[in-house]
C-alpha positions as CSV (number, residue, x, y, z in Angstrom):
1,X,-3.1,-16.7,11.6
2,X,-5.5,-16.8,8.7
3,X,-7.2,-20.1,9.3
4,X,-10.6,-18.6,8.5
5,X,-9.3,-17.9,5.0
6,X,-7.8,-21.4,4.4
7,X,-11.1,-22.9,3.2
8,X,-10.1,-21.8,-0.3
9,X,-7.0,-24.0,0.0
10,X,-8.9,-27.2,0.9
11,X,-9.0,-28.9,-2.5
12,X,-11.2,-31.9,-3.1
13,X,-11.8,-32.6,0.5
14,X,-14.3,-35.1,1.8
15,X,-15.9,-33.1,4.6
16,X,-17.9,-34.8,7.4
17,X,-21.5,-33.7,7.7
18,X,-21.8,-33.3,11.4
19,X,-20.1,-34.8,14.4
20,X,-21.9,-34.7,17.7
21,X,-19.8,-33.5,20.6
22,X,-20.4,-34.9,24.1
23,X,-20.7,-31.4,25.6
24,X,-22.3,-30.5,28.9
25,X,-25.8,-29.2,28.5
26,X,-25.6,-25.5,27.6
27,X,-28.0,-22.9,29.0
28,X,-28.9,-21.5,25.5
29,X,-32.3,-22.0,23.9
30,X,-30.4,-22.4,20.6
31,X,-26.7,-23.1,20.0
32,X,-24.1,-24.4,17.5
33,X,-20.4,-25.0,17.4
34,X,-18.7,-25.4,14.1
35,X,-15.2,-26.0,12.8
36,X,-14.8,-22.9,10.7
37,X,-12.8,-23.9,7.6
38,X,-15.0,-26.9,6.7
39,X,-18.3,-25.7,8.4
40,X,-18.6,-29.0,10.1
41,X,-21.0,-28.9,13.1
42,X,-19.5,-30.2,16.3
43,X,-22.4,-29.5,18.6
44,X,-26.0,-28.4,17.9
45,X,-29.0,-27.5,20.1
46,X,-32.1,-26.5,18.2
47,X,-29.7,-24.7,15.8
48,X,-32.4,-24.0,13.1
49,X,-34.9,-22.3,15.4
50,X,-35.6,-18.7,14.3
51,X,-34.9,-16.3,17.2
52,X,-34.1,-12.6,17.8
53,X,-30.4,-11.9,17.6
54,X,-30.0,-8.5,19.4
55,X,-26.7,-6.8,18.7
56,X,-25.1,-9.8,17.1
57,X,-26.9,-8.1,14.2
58,X,-24.0,-5.8,14.0
59,X,-21.8,-8.5,12.5
60,X,-23.8,-8.1,9.3
61,X,-24.0,-4.3,9.7
62,X,-20.2,-4.1,9.8
63,X,-19.7,-6.5,7.0
64,X,-22.1,-4.7,4.6
65,X,-20.6,-1.3,5.6
66,X,-17.0,-2.5,5.0
67,X,-18.0,-3.8,1.6
68,X,-19.8,-0.6,0.5
69,X,-17.9,2.3,1.9
70,X,-14.3,3.4,2.5
71,X,-13.1,3.5,6.1
72,X,-11.9,7.1,5.7
73,X,-15.3,8.3,4.5
74,X,-16.4,11.2,6.6
75,X,-20.0,10.8,7.8
76,X,-22.0,13.8,8.9
77,X,-24.2,12.4,11.6
78,X,-27.9,12.8,10.8
79,X,-30.4,13.7,13.6
80,X,-32.2,10.4,12.9
81,X,-29.2,8.5,14.2
82,X,-29.0,10.3,17.5
83,X,-30.8,9.2,20.6
84,X,-31.4,5.6,19.4
85,X,-32.2,3.6,22.5
86,X,-29.7,1.1,24.0
87,X,-25.9,1.2,23.9
88,X,-24.6,4.5,22.5
89,X,-21.5,6.6,22.0
90,X,-23.8,9.7,22.2
91,X,-23.3,11.0,18.7
92,X,-24.5,14.6,18.1
93,X,-26.5,15.8,15.1
94,X,-24.1,17.3,12.5
95,X,-21.0,15.8,14.1
96,X,-18.4,14.6,11.6
97,X,-16.9,11.2,12.1
98,X,-15.2,8.6,9.9
99,X,-16.9,5.4,8.8
100,X,-13.9,3.6,10.5
101,X,-14.6,5.2,13.9
102,X,-18.3,4.4,13.5
103,X,-17.3,0.7,12.9
104,X,-15.1,0.6,15.9
105,X,-18.0,2.1,18.0
106,X,-20.4,-0.5,16.6
107,X,-18.2,-3.6,17.1
108,X,-16.6,-2.7,20.5
109,X,-19.2,-0.5,22.3
110,X,-22.1,-2.0,20.4
111,X,-23.3,1.5,19.8
112,X,-26.8,1.7,18.3
113,X,-26.5,5.3,17.3
114,X,-23.2,4.5,15.4
115,X,-25.0,1.6,13.6
116,X,-27.8,3.9,12.6
117,X,-25.4,6.5,11.3
118,X,-23.5,3.9,9.2
119,X,-26.8,2.6,7.8
120,X,-28.0,6.0,6.9
121,X,-24.7,6.9,5.3
122,X,-24.3,3.7,3.3
123,X,-27.9,2.8,2.5
124,X,-29.6,6.2,2.4
125,X,-32.2,5.1,4.9
126,X,-32.6,2.4,7.6
127,X,-34.9,0.5,5.2
128,X,-32.4,0.8,2.4
129,X,-29.6,-0.5,4.4
130,X,-31.7,-3.4,5.8
131,X,-32.4,-4.3,2.2
132,X,-28.6,-4.5,1.6
133,X,-28.2,-6.7,4.7
134,X,-30.9,-9.0,3.4
135,X,-29.3,-9.1,-0.1
136,X,-26.0,-10.1,1.6
137,X,-27.8,-12.7,3.7
138,X,-29.2,-14.3,0.5
139,X,-25.8,-14.3,-1.1
140,X,-24.4,-16.2,1.9
141,X,-27.2,-18.7,1.8
142,X,-28.8,-17.6,5.1
143,X,-32.2,-19.0,4.4
144,X,-33.6,-18.4,7.9
145,X,-32.3,-14.8,8.5
146,X,-34.1,-11.5,8.0
147,X,-33.0,-8.0,9.0
148,X,-35.2,-4.8,9.5
149,X,-32.5,-2.6,11.2
150,X,-28.7,-2.3,11.6
151,X,-28.6,-2.5,15.5
152,X,-30.8,-5.5,16.5
153,X,-33.5,-3.7,18.5
154,X,-36.6,-5.9,18.8
155,X,-38.7,-6.4,15.7
156,X,-40.9,-9.4,14.9
157,X,-39.4,-9.6,11.4
158,X,-35.8,-9.4,12.6
159,X,-34.5,-12.9,13.2
160,X,-31.8,-15.5,12.5
161,X,-30.8,-18.9,13.6
162,X,-27.6,-20.1,15.3
163,X,-26.6,-22.0,12.2
164,X,-27.0,-18.9,9.9
165,X,-25.2,-16.7,12.4
166,X,-22.3,-19.1,12.4
167,X,-22.1,-19.0,8.6
168,X,-22.3,-15.2,8.7
169,X,-19.5,-15.0,11.2
170,X,-17.1,-17.2,9.1
171,X,-17.7,-14.8,6.2
172,X,-17.2,-11.7,8.4
173,X,-14.0,-13.1,9.9
174,X,-12.5,-13.4,6.4
175,X,-12.6,-9.6,6.2
176,X,-9.3,-8.4,7.7
177,X,-10.7,-5.1,9.0
178,X,-13.6,-6.8,10.7
179,X,-11.3,-9.4,12.2
180,X,-8.9,-6.8,13.6
181,X,-11.7,-4.8,15.2
182,X,-13.5,-7.7,16.9
183,X,-10.3,-9.1,18.3
184,X,-9.3,-5.7,19.9
185,X,-10.1,-5.2,23.6
186,X,-9.6,-1.4,23.7
187,X,-9.4,1.3,21.0
188,X,-9.4,5.1,21.1
189,X,-11.2,7.2,18.5
190,X,-11.0,11.0,17.9
191,X,-14.3,12.8,18.4
192,X,-15.2,16.4,18.1
193,X,-14.4,17.8,21.6
194,X,-11.9,15.1,22.5
195,X,-10.9,11.4,22.3
196,X,-13.2,8.6,23.2
197,X,-11.9,5.2,24.6
198,X,-13.9,2.3,23.4
199,X,-14.0,-1.0,25.4
200,X,-14.9,-4.3,23.8
201,X,-18.0,-5.8,25.5
202,X,-16.8,-9.3,24.7
203,X,-15.5,-10.7,28.0
204,X,-14.3,-13.9,26.3
205,X,-11.3,-11.9,24.9
206,X,-10.1,-11.6,28.5
207,X,-11.2,-15.0,29.7
208,X,-9.5,-17.1,27.0
209,X,-6.3,-16.6,25.0
210,X,-7.8,-18.6,22.2
211,X,-10.7,-16.2,21.5
212,X,-10.3,-13.8,18.6
213,X,-13.9,-12.3,18.5
214,X,-16.7,-11.8,17.9
215,X,-19.9,-10.0,19.3
216,X,-22.3,-9.8,22.2
217,X,-26.0,-8.9,22.2
218,X,-28.9,-8.5,24.6
219,X,-32.5,-7.3,24.7
220,X,-35.2,-8.3,27.1
221,X,-36.9,-10.2,24.3
222,X,-33.8,-11.9,22.9
223,X,-32.0,-12.7,26.1
224,X,-28.2,-12.9,26.1
225,X,-26.8,-13.6,22.6
226,X,-23.2,-14.3,22.0
227,X,-21.0,-15.2,19.0
228,X,-17.4,-16.3,19.5
229,X,-14.5,-17.2,17.3
230,X,-11.4,-19.0,18.6
231,X,-8.2,-20.5,17.3
232,X,-5.8,-23.1,18.7
233,X,-3.0,-25.1,17.0
234,X,-4.3,-24.5,13.5
235,X,-8.0,-25.2,14.3
236,X,-10.6,-22.4,14.0
237,X,-14.0,-22.7,15.7
238,X,-17.1,-20.5,15.7
239,X,-19.7,-20.8,18.5
240,X,-23.1,-19.2,18.7
241,X,-25.6,-19.1,21.5
242,X,-29.0,-17.4,21.5
243,X,-31.0,-16.7,24.7
244,X,-28.3,-18.1,26.9
245,X,-28.3,-17.1,30.6
246,X,-24.8,-18.5,31.2
247,X,-23.3,-17.7,27.8
248,X,-19.7,-17.1,28.9
249,X,-19.4,-20.5,30.4
250,X,-21.4,-22.1,27.6
251,X,-18.8,-20.8,25.1
252,X,-15.7,-21.7,27.2
253,X,-17.0,-25.2,27.7
254,X,-18.0,-25.8,24.0
255,X,-14.8,-24.3,22.6
256,X,-12.6,-26.4,24.9
257,X,-14.5,-29.6,23.9
258,X,-14.4,-28.6,20.2
259,X,-10.6,-28.1,20.3
260,X,-10.2,-31.5,22.0
261,X,-12.0,-33.1,19.0
262,X,-10.3,-31.3,16.1
263,X,-6.8,-31.7,14.8
264,X,-5.1,-29.7,12.0
265,X,-2.7,-31.8,10.0
266,X,-0.4,-30.3,7.4
267,X,-0.4,-32.8,4.6
268,X,1.9,-30.8,2.4
269,X,4.1,-27.7,2.5
270,X,4.3,-25.7,-0.7
271,X,6.8,-27.4,-3.1
272,X,7.1,-30.5,-0.9
273,X,6.1,-32.9,-3.7
274,X,8.4,-32.7,-6.8
275,X,8.3,-35.1,-9.8
276,X,9.9,-35.3,-13.2
277,X,7.8,-36.3,-16.2
278,X,9.8,-37.5,-19.3
279,X,9.6,-35.1,-22.2
280,X,11.8,-35.6,-25.2
281,X,11.9,-32.0,-26.3
282,X,12.6,-30.6,-22.9
283,X,16.2,-29.4,-22.3
284,X,16.8,-31.9,-19.5
285,X,14.6,-34.6,-21.1
286,X,11.9,-34.1,-18.5
287,X,9.4,-31.5,-17.1
288,X,9.4,-30.9,-13.4
289,X,6.1,-30.6,-11.6
290,X,5.3,-29.7,-8.0
291,X,2.6,-28.6,-5.7
292,X,2.6,-24.8,-5.6
293,X,0.4,-24.5,-2.5
294,X,0.3,-26.1,0.9
295,X,-2.6,-28.1,2.2
296,X,-3.9,-28.5,5.8
297,X,-6.7,-30.9,6.6
298,X,-8.8,-30.9,9.7
299,X,-9.5,-34.3,11.2
300,X,-11.8,-35.2,14.0
301,X,-11.2,-37.5,17.0
302,X,-7.6,-38.0,16.2
303,X,-5.7,-37.9,12.9
304,X,-5.6,-41.2,11.0
305,X,-2.6,-42.7,9.2
306,X,-2.2,-40.7,6.0
307,X,-0.6,-42.1,2.8
308,X,0.3,-40.0,-0.2
309,X,0.8,-41.1,-3.8
310,X,1.6,-39.2,-7.0
311,X,-0.5,-39.6,-10.1
312,X,1.0,-37.9,-13.1
313,X,1.4,-38.1,-16.9
314,X,3.9,-40.8,-18.0
315,X,5.1,-39.0,-21.1
316,X,4.8,-35.5,-22.5
317,X,4.9,-35.0,-26.2
318,X,3.0,-31.8,-26.5
319,X,3.9,-28.1,-25.7
320,X,3.9,-27.4,-22.0
321,X,3.2,-24.1,-20.3
322,X,4.3,-23.2,-16.8
323,X,1.4,-23.8,-14.4
324,X,-0.2,-26.5,-16.5
325,X,-1.7,-29.2,-14.2
326,X,0.0,-32.4,-15.2
327,X,-0.8,-34.6,-12.2
328,X,-1.8,-34.6,-8.6
329,X,-0.9,-35.8,-5.1
330,X,-3.6,-38.0,-3.6
331,X,-3.8,-38.4,0.2
332,X,-5.7,-41.4,1.5
333,X,-6.7,-42.8,4.9
334,X,-7.8,-46.4,5.3
335,X,-7.9,-46.6,1.5
336,X,-10.2,-43.6,1.1
337,X,-9.2,-40.4,-0.6
338,X,-9.4,-37.5,1.8
339,X,-7.6,-34.8,-0.1
340,X,-5.7,-34.0,-3.3
341,X,-3.3,-31.3,-4.5
342,X,-2.6,-30.4,-8.2
343,X,0.9,-30.9,-9.6
344,X,1.9,-28.0,-11.9
345,X,4.6,-27.6,-14.4
346,X,7.4,-25.4,-13.1
347,X,8.6,-24.3,-16.6
348,X,7.4,-23.9,-20.2
349,X,8.6,-26.2,-22.9
350,X,7.8,-25.3,-26.5
351,X,7.7,-27.8,-29.3
352,X,10.8,-27.9,-31.5
353,X,10.6,-26.2,-34.8
354,X,9.8,-28.6,-37.6
355,X,12.5,-28.6,-40.4
356,X,11.4,-28.8,-44.0
357,X,13.0,-30.2,-47.2
358,X,13.6,-26.7,-48.5
359,X,15.1,-25.4,-45.2
360,X,17.6,-28.2,-45.4
361,X,18.9,-26.9,-48.8
362,X,18.9,-23.3,-47.6
363,X,21.1,-24.2,-44.6
364,X,23.6,-26.1,-46.8
365,X,23.5,-24.1,-50.0
């Protein structure tokens, strides 16, 4: 399922700007639950408070690395990456390992040494890579996020908010390699001296069939941090908790309540709406238009009654090219437009050649 990618298919939607959910009080100092394709908040608790993020940092670390290096790049581990405190896969100075195996180590085992090795390889230095992380944060509109390192160890200038972390997670889940890794419970990598089995720290993958990622984190200063992504019946949710003593239960409760609120409705399959527009110079006297793409809309608190109408040109006298937008399907609920799909020409229709006085005599003479 690629529901996280479907935002690009939601054309002309009227998106709600925040719907409070009647969730049980969560243990987190800060939390947010969003519907992923629209970004609609379903639950918030101090979601714009700047807090340390611990190893949820590695969501950005992995995304930046994936965008700037090939997975099969061989990294010679620098001494600077070895012995970093916290979670580790015990890299050795001079060891050669692929960027892909470092990414698996970062996202499953939350290995700080692997994060440092990636950062040094991609950014040239920890500071250089942190600058790349901040550049990406700016591009994603994360106004309350700042990185100083790739692993999330405590630093006063290393912080985010639950809202920013949710936005980052939606972007990261759109990357197929990232998505595959964070949804995997167990993976084996080849190391010099033998294979290493990596186990995903995210218990939610075992506690819920809906969960498809994402990342855990903990330091004494940050407390327990957790980001989850889950999908059910065409609905995609992202949940973030920062400094949450009971994070597993917080997420399970919020995700269940979120799914109870959200409903994915397929308004149109590709090619479902077909209409003929009169065209005197077309072979059949008309140009056929149709919707080339499907459309799914997320509704909250139960889907309303949806009506569809076609708005299209009444007559075509000009040249037509396949793919020209000649109308649209408008979907309404309670008289208000909630979505629209373009209707495109299925074939090209050129204008007929104009005959002249002289060509008439040429043909007959």
